[in-house]
N, C-alpha and C positions, 0 to 999 in steps of 0.2 A: 455651348457645351460647358459643363462644369469644369472649373479650373482646379489645379492641384495647389493645396495651400502650403505655405512655407513650414507651418508647424508639423504638417504631416512628413515633409521632406526631412526636417530636423530629427523627428522621432525615428525615422528609418535610418538615418545617418547614425544615430545613437545606438541603434541595434547592429551596426556593422556595414551598412551599405554606403557606397559612395554617393555623391550628389545625383550623378546621372543614373546610377543604378536605382536610386530611390524614385527618381522622376519616371524612368522607363517602366519600372514595376507598377507604379501607381497609375500610369497611363493605360497599361494593360488591364488593370483591374476595372478601369472605366470603360475601355473599348471592348472588353470581353476577348475577342480575337482580332489580331491585326497584323498587317504586313509592316515591314520596316518603314516604308514610305509614310504610311498612316501615323506612325509613331512620331518620327522626326518632324513631320509637318504639324502635328498637334502640339508638340513640345516647342517647336521652332528651335531645334537643337542641331548641332552638327551631325551629319550622317555617320561619320566614323565613330563618334562618341556613342551613338545609339547602337551601332553594330557591336562595338566592344562591350557595352553594358548588357546587351542580349546574351553575348557569349558568357560572360562572367555569371550572370543571373542563372543561366542554364546549368553552368558548372556547379553552382550552389544549390541547384534543385528548386529554385523559385520560379523558373519560367520553363515552359514546355514548347516544343515544336510540334504542332499538330498537323502541319501539312508541309511537304518538302518543296514542291514547285507549284505556284510561288510559296516561299517560305511564310508560314503563318505562325504567329506566336500567341500563347495563352499563359496567363499568370496563374500560379498555384493559388488556390482560394486563400484569402487573407488569414483565416483562423489557423489553417494549417501551416502557412508561410511563417506567421509570427511565432507559432509554437516551435517551428524548426529553428528560427533564428535565436529564440531565447534558450533553447536547449544547447545550441552551439556556445552561446555566451556563458551558460552555466558550466559546461565542461571546461571552457577556458579559464573561467573563474577558479574552478576546483584545482586545475593544473598550476595556475599561477600562485595560488595560495600556498600549495605544498612547496613549491620552489621558493617562494619569497620567505615563508617561515623557516626553511632550511638555511637560507642565506642569513636570516635574522639571528638564528642560533649560532651561526659560525662567524658573525662579525666581531671585529676587534672593538672591545668596549671603549667608548670615548665619553663616559659619564662625567658630567661637571656638576656635582650636587650643590655646589655653592653659588651657582649662577641663577639669577632670577630672569626667566624668559618672559617675553611679552607675547600676548595673544591679540591678534587684530582681525576683525571681521566676524560676523555671526557664524559662517560656515566653520571657520577655524575653531571657534569657541565650542560649537556643537560637537565637532570631531574630538576635541580635547576632552570633553565630558564623557563621550563614549569611550575613549581610550582609558581614562582614569578609572571609571567604573568597571570597565571590562577586565582590567588587570588587578583589581582588588582581590585579596585572598582571605583577609580576616575581618576587616571592618571598613565602614565608610561613615563619614560625618558630612551632612549636607544641609545647606540652606538653599531652598529652591523656590522660585516663583511658580505659579500654576502652569505657565507656559512650558516649563521644563520638567514637570512631574513625569511626562512620558519616558524620560531616560531611566526611570525606575525599573522599566521593563528589562533592562540589561541585568538586573539583580534577581530576576525571577528565579525562585527555587534554588537559590544558592545558599550555602551555609555560611552566611556572612552577617555580622552585626550591622544594623542600619540605624543610625541616629539622625532623624530628619527633623529639621525646623521648616515649616511651611507657613504661608501666609493665609490662613483660614482653617476651619475645624472640619476635617473630613476623616473620621475614624475608620473609614472603610479602605483607606489607601493601601494597607498591607494586603488585604484580601484581593483588591483589584490588581496589584502587581506582583502578587505571589512572594511577598517579603516574609521569610521565615522567622527572622529575629529583628523585629523593628520596634523602636520607641519613637513616637512622634509628638512634637510640641507645636503649639500654635503661636507664631510671632505676633498675630493681631491682637492677642490678649496679654501682651507683655506688661509686666509690672512697672510702669514708668516711674513710680515713686522710688524704686530702687536704684534708678539711674539719675536721681536729682543732682548729685555733684557734677555730673558731666552734661546735663541737659543744656546749660547755657552755651556750650561749646558745640553740641549737636545742632543747636538752632542756627549756627553760622555756616553750616554746611551748604554747598551750593546745590542742594537736592530738594525738590518739592516732596510733600508727604506721600503722594501717590506713586512717586518714583521709587520709593524705598522698598516696595514689594517686587522690584526687579533684581534685587540683590542675589547674587549667586556666590556660594562658597562650597567647595568640595574637597574633601580629604580622604585619601585612600591608605589604610594601614598605618596611619600616623607617619607616613614616609614621603608623601607627595601631595601637594595641594594646588587648587587654582581658585582665583578670586576675580570676579567680574563686578566692579562697583555699579551702583544704581544711578549712573549718570546718563542724561538724555542725549547721548551722542550716537550718530548713525554713520558707519556701523560701530557696533560695540567693541570695546577693547578690554584687556585685563592682564593678569600675571598668572604664572605657573612656576613652580620651583619645588626642589628638594632640599633647599637650604634649611638646616636644623633650627637656626635662629628665627627664620621667617616662619617656619612651621610651628614654633612654639608660640610666636605672636598670634598666628591664625587660631591656633588651639585656645589660647586665652580668650580671644573674641567670641569664638563659638561657645566655650564653656560659660562666659559671662551671660550670653543670651540664653543659653540652654537652662541655666540655674533659675532664671527669673521669668520663664514662660510656663504656662501650665501644660500638663500632659494631656493629650487627647486620645492617645493609644499607648498602652492597652486600657487605661482606666475607664474612659467613656465607653469604649467597645464592651468591656466586661459589665458595665452598669446598664447596658442595653440602650445607651443614648447614641444611636447611630445617626450622626449629624450629617 
């Protein structure tokens, strides 16, 4: 008889079931209708744990008793059960968000704008990008690799000025992500002769040419920034800060690159060169 995979159990646990509830529900889907003995023998699980799981699954509306004596159980069809579980999660998410946002508004501010914070790990970096772009009110300045262009979706249809330096020529980016006020430059076509005075120093950086395209810099409202260097480390790490001096330095770097890279939007778009 087919076994229940760990990935299925883990997925059901993520949706709110305990491990035994996940296994008992899955067993009932496989067995269609079953007595308690059939379930715990199939799962090789303790009888009390199966009984308790059946009770809680019935309370959650995921399992039905279709016969009293002997007690025979049946699982709610998977599509209906999963829809029911996700609706419970959605309601819990809505309630939690309202409560947490209320706490956020009421918190005692402990802002430390002079501190430079470190970011460590891909997930931490991704969440920081989401947070930074999500709270921007007026403008953002970005240097993004192709792998992170999807975060532009956060700016869709918002009345925000977007200055984007990317590594390639794609004049359809604003249309694709609904950017209302965007100017885009292509870092791959940078005028290297303009950087001749510093080229000998750049040559000594511990970064290979193909790694340069993983450079990330994001600034929101000229008030906060994050920087992820293009180093071949796994997981990645970087910095974020509201420090005015650091912000000025980051703005200088961005402006220097911005001034010496060609515009691909709106110029190329208006010219009909949809690259």
